[in-house]
Structure formats: structure tokens, C-alpha cells
One Martini backbone bead per residue (centre of mass of N, CA, C, O) as a GRO file, in nm:
protein
   90
    1MET     BB    1   1.421   0.125  -0.940
    2MET     BB    2   1.150   0.001  -1.012
    3TRP     BB    3   1.122  -0.203  -0.775
    4ALA     BB    4   1.129   0.008  -0.552
    5GLY     BB    5   0.869   0.153  -0.643
    6ILE     BB    6   0.679  -0.092  -0.614
    7VAL     BB    7   0.731  -0.154  -0.315
    8LEU     BB    8   0.649   0.132  -0.220
    9ALA     BB    9   0.356   0.107  -0.322
   10TRP     BB   10   0.281  -0.130  -0.140
   11LEU     BB   11   0.341   0.019   0.124
   12SER     BB   12   0.138   0.245   0.077
   13ALA     BB   13  -0.113   0.062   0.065
   14ALA     BB   14  -0.077  -0.060   0.348
   15CYS     BB   15  -0.100   0.206   0.504
   16LEU     BB   16  -0.380   0.281   0.398
   17TYR     BB   17  -0.527   0.024   0.495
   18LEU     BB   18  -0.441   0.053   0.805
   19ALA     BB   19  -0.604   0.339   0.822
   20SER     BB   20  -0.855   0.194   0.811
   21PRO     BB   21  -1.152   0.129   0.991
   22HIS     BB   22  -1.219  -0.172   0.838
   23GLN     BB   23  -0.983  -0.312   0.933
   24SER     BB   24  -0.838  -0.662   1.042
   25LEU     BB   25  -0.533  -0.734   1.004
   26TRP     BB   26  -0.456  -0.511   1.230
   27LEU     BB   27  -0.560  -0.470   1.555
   28ALA     BB   28  -0.330  -0.253   1.631
   29ALA     BB   29  -0.411   0.044   1.525
   30GLY     BB   30  -0.484   0.275   1.724
   31THR     BB   31  -0.471   0.593   1.712
   32GLN     BB   32  -0.525   0.883   1.546
   33LEU     BB   33  -0.224   0.947   1.512
   34ARG     BB   34  -0.145   0.679   1.373
   35LEU     BB   35  -0.339   0.704   1.135
   36ARG     BB   36  -0.225   0.972   1.029
   37LEU     BB   37   0.065   0.865   0.988
   38ARG     BB   38  -0.014   0.653   0.774
   39ARG     BB   39  -0.129   0.852   0.565
   40VAL     BB   40   0.128   1.018   0.530
   41SER     BB   41   0.317   0.779   0.455
   42ALA     BB   42   0.157   0.701   0.202
   43THR     BB   43   0.205   0.964   0.048
   44VAL     BB   44   0.514   0.964   0.052
   45ALA     BB   45   0.551   0.681  -0.080
   46ALA     BB   46   0.405   0.747  -0.346
   47ILE     BB   47   0.593   0.975  -0.438
   48ALA     BB   48   0.860   0.810  -0.419
   49SER     BB   49   0.780   0.588  -0.623
   50VAL     BB   50   0.762   0.770  -0.869
   51TRP     BB   51   1.048   0.882  -0.853
   52LEU     BB   52   1.198   0.607  -0.875
   53ALA     BB   53   1.062   0.517  -1.147
   54ALA     BB   54   1.154   0.779  -1.315
   55ILE     BB   55   1.451   0.703  -1.359
   56ASP     BB   56   1.400   0.478  -1.583
   57CYS     BB   57   1.153   0.644  -1.668
   58GLY     BB   58   0.909   0.823  -1.716
   59VAL     BB   59   0.662   0.980  -1.548
   60ALA     BB   60   0.414   0.854  -1.685
   61CYS     BB   61   0.503   0.561  -1.671
   62ALA     BB   62   0.554   0.551  -1.364
   63PHE     BB   63   0.271   0.623  -1.272
   64PHE     BB   64   0.126   0.367  -1.398
   65ILE     BB   65   0.294   0.150  -1.260
   66VAL     BB   66   0.239   0.238  -0.967
   67LEU     BB   67  -0.070   0.234  -0.985
   68SER     BB   68  -0.094  -0.069  -1.041
   69ALA     BB   69   0.044  -0.166  -0.780
   70PHE     BB   70  -0.144  -0.018  -0.584
   71MET     BB   71  -0.413  -0.154  -0.676
   72LEU     BB   72  -0.326  -0.445  -0.626
   73ALA     BB   73  -0.290  -0.410  -0.319
   74LEU     BB   74  -0.583  -0.300  -0.258
   75VAL     BB   75  -0.713  -0.572  -0.352
   76ALA     BB   76  -0.543  -0.792  -0.184
   77LEU     BB   77  -0.580  -0.715   0.121
   78PRO     BB   78  -0.881  -0.802   0.171
   79TYR     BB   79  -0.828  -1.099   0.090
   80LEU     BB   80  -0.621  -1.155   0.310
   81ASP     BB   81  -0.812  -1.094   0.542
   82ALA     BB   82  -1.027  -1.311   0.469
   83TRP     BB   83  -0.834  -1.557   0.470
   84ARG     BB   84  -0.760  -1.533   0.778
   85LYS     BB   85  -1.066  -1.584   0.883
   86VAL     BB   86  -1.062  -1.847   0.767
   87ARG     BB   87  -1.117  -2.179   0.827
   88HIS     BB   88  -0.875  -2.430   0.798
   89VAL     BB   89  -0.953  -2.747   0.679
   90GLY     BB   90  -0.725  -3.054   0.674
   0.00000   0.00000   0.00000
């Protein structure tokens, strides 16, 4: 269940990043309702990821494991966005 919690934390970070007004990873961002839905789904996924990870280990340990995965995804997504914008000549 630990891996399911980590994957859900990555999904939560992706939803939160896609709800940001400065992202350009997915250009079809949508209306304010869709952005609000992404923020709410990010919150629900973050809570569910801690709950899933807490099945294998304690709540405190699960919280910090999920938080590390969440922060890793939030750092990696802008770099992925920038990498997509760069023109690769080769």
C-alpha cells in the first residue's frame, strides 16, 4: 500500500500543479470550475495517500514519506514543463 500512497501523492501534486494559473504543461486548463475541481481532487488525493501509506507504517512516518513524494513531484513538474518547451536539436 506504500507504493499506492506514493503514486497517489504524485497524482495529487499533478492536480495541484495543473490548477496553477502559471502552468503551461497542459494548455487546455479549462474554466474556474475545472480549476477548483482539480484543487479539491488534489486535497482528497493527498489525504487518501497518507491514509494508504499509514496502513503499512505509522501515521507520522506515512505523512513524511508522502510529503517527500509530493514535494519531489512539485519540483519535477516545472522542470518537465520547461524541458518540453526547449527545442531539442539533434
